[in-house]
N, C-alpha and C positions, 0 to 999 in steps of 0.2 A: 504493500500500500504506500501512498505518498504522504510525506510529512508536510506540515504547514510551510516548510521552506523548499518544497519541490524535490526533496531527496527521495530516491527510491528505497523503500523498505523491503525486507526479504520476502514478504508474503505476496507482493504484487507480481504481475506477469508483464512481459515485454513482447510485443508482436513485431514480426517482420513480414510485410506483405509485398509480394512481387506482382507485376502486371497491374499496378494501381490505376492505370488509365483504362483498363479493360472493363468488361461488363461485370464479371464476378469480383475481380480485384477491387474495383471501386465500391461495390456493394459491401464487401468485407470491411473496408475502411469506414464506410458510413455506419456499419453495425458497431464497430469497435468504439467509435467516438461517442456513441450513445451509452456506453458502459461507464460506470464510475471509475475514478482514478484509483480507487482502492483495489479494483480488479485488474486494470491495465494502466500501468504507470507511464509507458512510452509506446508509441506506435510508429515504427519505422517503415516507410513505404518507398518503393522503387519502381522505375520503368526505364526504358531506354531513352524516351523523350521526356521533356518537362511535363510536370503534372498540370493538367488543365483545370481541374476542380480547385476551388478556393476553400481552404480549411483554416479556421480560426482557432481550432483546438491547439493548445500549447504543447500537447504531447506529440504532435505530428513532426516527424523528421524525414526529410526527403533526401535520397541519394540516387543519382543517375547511374545505372549499371547496365552493362551488356553482358549477359551470361554466355555469350558465345566467345568471350575472351577467356584466356587461361585462368584456371581456378586460383592460382597463386596471385595473379593480378587482382582478382576480386577480393581475396583475403586481405591484401594490403589496404584496399579501399574501405573495408567494413570492419576491420578488427577492433578499432576503437569504438566506432558508433554502435556496433552490434555485440559488444562483449557481454551485455546483460540479457540478450535475447533468450526467451524461453520457448516461444512458439513461432514457427515459420509457416506461412501460407503461400504455396506456390500456385499461381494461376497464369503464369506467363505462357504465351502460345504464339507461334509464327504460322500463319495460315498459308495454305496452298490449295487451290481448287482441285488439283490433282492429288487425291488422297494418298497415292502410292509414294509421293515425295515428302510427306509430312515428317517422316522419321529422320530425314537428312539433317534438319536443324533442331527439331524438337527433342530428339534424343540427347544430343550434346548440350542443349540449353538446360535441361533439368539436371544432367549429370554434373555440369560445372557448378550450378547453384548448390547442389547437395554437397559436393566436395568442399565448396567454400564455407558453407555454414557449419559443416561438421568440424572444420578446423578453426573457424573464427568465433564460434559460440560455445564456450565451455559449459554454460549452464543450460544448454538446449534440452528441452523436455519432450517436445512434440513437433513432428514434421507432417504437414498436411499437403498432399498432392491432389490437385483436381484433374481428373481425366474426363470421361464422358460416356454416354450410352453406346458410342461406337466401339467401346471395349468388347461388347458382346458380338460384334461382327454382323449386325443386322443389315449393314450396307452391302454385305456379300452373301448373305444366306437368309432363308426364310425360317425364323425360329417359331416353334410351336408352343412356346410357353412365355409368360411374362419374364422379363429379364431379372434374374436373381443373382445376388453377389457371388454365389458359389458355382454358377454355371461354368463348365470347363472352357478354357480359352479356345478361340477359333483357330483351327489348324490348317486353313487353306493356304494357298500360295501368296495371297496378298499380305502386305505388311501392316500391322496395327502397332503404331509407335508407343501406345500406352503400355504394351507388354515390356518393351525395352526400359521405359521409365520405371515401371514397377520392379523389374529385376535389379536395376541400379539402386533403387530404394532399399530393397532387401539386403543387397550385398554391402552397401555402405553402412547400413544400420548395424550389421554384425561386427563391423570394425571396432566399435567402442561398446556397443550394447548398453548405452546410457540413455538413449531417447527412444520414444515410441513413435508410431506413425498412424496416419489415417489416409484413406483414399476416398475421395468424394466423386461420384459418377452421376452428374446431372444429365437430363435429356435436353431437347432443344431449348436454349436459354433465351428468355425474354428479359429485357432490361435496358436501361439507359447506359450509353458509353460515349465518351468523346472520340473513340476510335471508330472510323468509318469503314475500315477494311476488316476482313476476317469474318468469323461466323457471327452474323448480326442480321437476323431475318426481319426484324420489325421495321427498320429504317427503309430498305428498298421497297417493302410492301406498302408502306405509307406513301412513298414517292410515286409508286405505281398508281395508287388511287388518286393522288393529287394531280398527277399529269393527265390521267384519263379525264378527270373533272375539267381541267383547263382546256383540253382539246375537245370537250363535248362528246367523249367516247364512253361507251359502256365498259366497265372493267371486266373484261372476259376472264373466266377462270383459266389460269395458265396450264393446269394439269388435265387429266382425263377423268372419266367417270369414276374409276376406282379411287383416285386420290381425292375427289370431291367428297366422297363418303368416308374417307379414311378416319379412323378413330385413333387418337394418340394422347399421351400425356406429355406435359412440358414442364419446364423449371423456371420459376421467377427468381431473378438474381437475389433480391433481398431474402427470399426463403433459403436459397443455397447458402448465403452468408450465415443465416441462423443455424442451419444444420452444421456447417463447417465449424463455427465457434463452439457450438454445443458439443460436438464429438471431440474436439481438440481439448476440451476441459473436463472430460469425464474419464475417470480411471477405468470404468467398465468398457470403454470404447477403444482402449489401447490396441494397436496393431490390427485394426479392423477396417474393412471397406464398407461404404454405405452408398446406396443409390439415393438420388434425390429426384422427387417429382412433386408437383403440386397435389392438392387433395381432390383432384377431379380428372376428367378426360375432356377433350374437345373433339368436335367434328369440324373439319375444314369448311364444310358447307355453311354451318351456323356462324363461324368466325367471319366468313366472307361477307355475309349480309350485315353482321354487326359492324364491321369496318366501313362498309359502304354507307351505312347510316351515320357513323361517326364523322366521316369526311364529307357528308352531304352530297353523295354521288347518286344520281337517279338510277334506279334499277328496274324501272318499268319495262324497259326493252331488253333486259338481261335474259340470255338464253342459257339455261343450265346445260351442262355437258350431257352427251348421250354416249352410247356404246361406240359410236363412230368417231367421237371427238378425239383428235390427236393433240398431244401437248404442244404448247407454243414455246419457242426458245426465248426466254426473257432477256438474255444477253443481246440477241438480235433485235428484239423489240426496243431495247434501251439505247442502241447505238446512235440513233439520231434524235434522242430526247433531251440531251443536255441543254440545248438552247431553250427548250420549253421550261425546264427546271429553272434556268436562269431568269426567265421571264416571270415565273411564279415568285421567285425570291425578290426580284426588283419591285414587284407589285404588292406582295403580301408579307414579305419577310422570310427569314430562313437563312441557311448557310449554303452558298454556292458549292463549296467544297464537299458537301455531304453526298453529292451525286457521284457514285463510284461504279463503274461498269462491272468490275469484278464481283461486287455485291449482288448484282442482278444475275450474273453467271451462276453464283452459288444457289440462287433460287430454283434453278433447274433441278438441283438435287433435292432440295427441301420439298418442293411441291409435286414434281412428277414422281411416279412410283419407282421404287427400287426393287430389289429382289424380295424384300419383305412384303408379302401379299396380305398378311393379316394385320390386325391392329398393332400399332407400335407402342407397346405397353411395358413400362418398367415398374417394379414394385419397391416401395419404401418401407415395407412391413418390418424389415430388420431394425431400422432406426426407431420406428414407432413402438415396437415391442420393448425396446430398451428405455423408452421414456421421452423420445422427441415428439413434440405435439404441435409444432407450428403448421399452419395450413394457409394456402393461398387459392383464390379462385382464378383460373387461367384467363377467362374472358375479361375479367376486371384487370388482370395483370397487363394484358395487351393495351387496354385503354389507358391505364396508369402510365405505361411506358410511352405511349404517344403524347400524353400531356407533359411528361418529363422532357421529351425532345422539343416540344413547343415552348415550355418555360425556359429552356436553355437557349432558345433562339436558333435551333437547328432546323425545325420545321415551322412553317407559318401556323398561326393560331387558326384552328378550324372553327 
């Protein structure tokens, strides 16, 4: 805990959060600053680029780090600042729309981080690694069961870099055997982020509706009939943060992996009408997909739409730079069907049986995220 003079007393915890500009990293920081000083005396945050959020909490300390640099170099930069760190939260991620290439940078990224904190943080108690639902390989196979934490790893020819990260976590932990770990596996993440690239489905979908409205076009469903009726559960970033901090501070959760999902499921059909209503886009001429409907390529659709986005921003407000073609390209994977033909469902029963009780409504989470982007000046006010 903290003394009246700002000194750290032995019972308080010190957090080190990576990827603080990202969706989950930012949500973890927001969660931590709401906790009392007696629980978390210091909150050290990092990203490769400057932090865009404004924090007035005196516990926040920022250090710019690139975890693709050698571990020894990272240790030199953090050994004084992070000497009292007790809990680390790794949410850093480098995206590539070609999933087969994700391991090239994300494997070394986590390995360097872990080597560095293992050496620079003598009081380390818990390391939390965030991976995701793709751990279960549903992007490559059709699973017949909800995703459970103990499902065997996918053994196909495709690479899932989460396995490399986990194996490094297990190996480096054994070196000292002084700290425990948690692995958090969310599904599709909904939430605000200052980063416009990477896995961020809410922003390009919002832009799709806004551009259709500007052009007087009906927002066609980009997928086919199967994806129109697809049932799935998703993860709201504040809820992921809640689970992450909860698991990291529970003795009963040591060395365990936990799925995260909200407390419901959604159907894309219902979400589409909800968003159309939110963005005030007329749907009277909307034609639902049929069995003959072919998916549209959202990247191709977006290639000539930047000028329309610029017009919207000049007229109604928003950030010109928020329009990113790669983000629309990723929507082809999110919306059009993959090899997973059944509902895309993950179970959070393991965490709930141990006492985690936070709940989020996914439809409300989408609208809350849209309002967050509007309040930040990224999207125009609807």
